[in-house]
N, C-alpha and C positions, 0 to 999 in steps of 0.2 A: 321317440321323436316323430313328428309329422312326416309322412312320406308323400311324394307327388307321383301321380300316374303320368304316363307319357303324354296323354291328352292335356293334362294340367300344365306340364312343363312347356308344351308347344304353345298353349294359350297365353301363358305368362310371357314367353319370349316374344310372341306376336304383339302383346300389349305394351311391352317395354321397348320394342325396337325403335320407336320414334321418340323416346324420352331424351331429354337433354344429355344425359350421361347413361346411355344404354348398357355400358359395361358394368355399372354399379346398380342400376335400377332394378326394381322388383316390385312385388306386391307386399303390403304390410297388413297383417291381421292383428287387430288390437281390441282390447276390451273396452266396454263403456263405463268402467269403474271397477274398483277392486272387488274381486269375487263375483263379478257379473258374468252371467251366462250369455249375454248378448255381445256378439263380436261383429266388428266392421272390417271391411276389406277396402283398401285404397292403394293407389299407385304411390311408390316411394322412390326417391332418387338414391337413398342410402338408408342403412338401418339406424335406429336410435341406439344410444349407448348401451342400454340394458337388453336389447333385442337378441333373441336367438336367431341364427341364420340357417335356413335349410336351402341347399343348392342341389339341383338335379338337372343334368344335361344343359347347364348354362342358364337355367331359370332359378331366380332367387325369391324366397319368401322370408320376410322378416316378421317375427312373432314377439309381441310384447310378453313379459313374464306370465301374465294371467293366461293369455292365449296359448302360450307354449305348454302350460300345464293342462289346460282343457283339451288341447289337440294332441297330446303326447302319444296316444295310441291310435291315432286316426290317419286317414289318407285323404288327400285332396284330389278330386277329379274335376274335369271340365267338359263342357259340351257346347255346341252352338246350335241355334235354331235356324230356320230357313232363311232368315234375314241377316245371319251372321252375328247376332247378339250372343255373347259368351256368358255362360252361367257356371258357377263353381258349386260343387257339392262335396260335403264332408261325409266320408263313409268309414266303416270299420276297416282296419288294415287286414289284408289277407296274408296268410303265411307264405 
């Protein structure tokens, strides 16, 4: 299952803090079609019925079935540039 770094969890909490329902909000990673290797990331107020849910330190990530399979053994990390723009990076999980 996808894991989140502490940086990613903090970035997600920051992004969802001003959402209409912050207690349920998270980011959603979804595929662009069945079997697609192209994934998109968006803010979501709740998971879709078929989504897998990853929660770490109060940060939620919703994964559609294809994204859950593609990211099964990956980690999500985040960083910010000098202007505060957040970027997410998928890496290999570390033991």
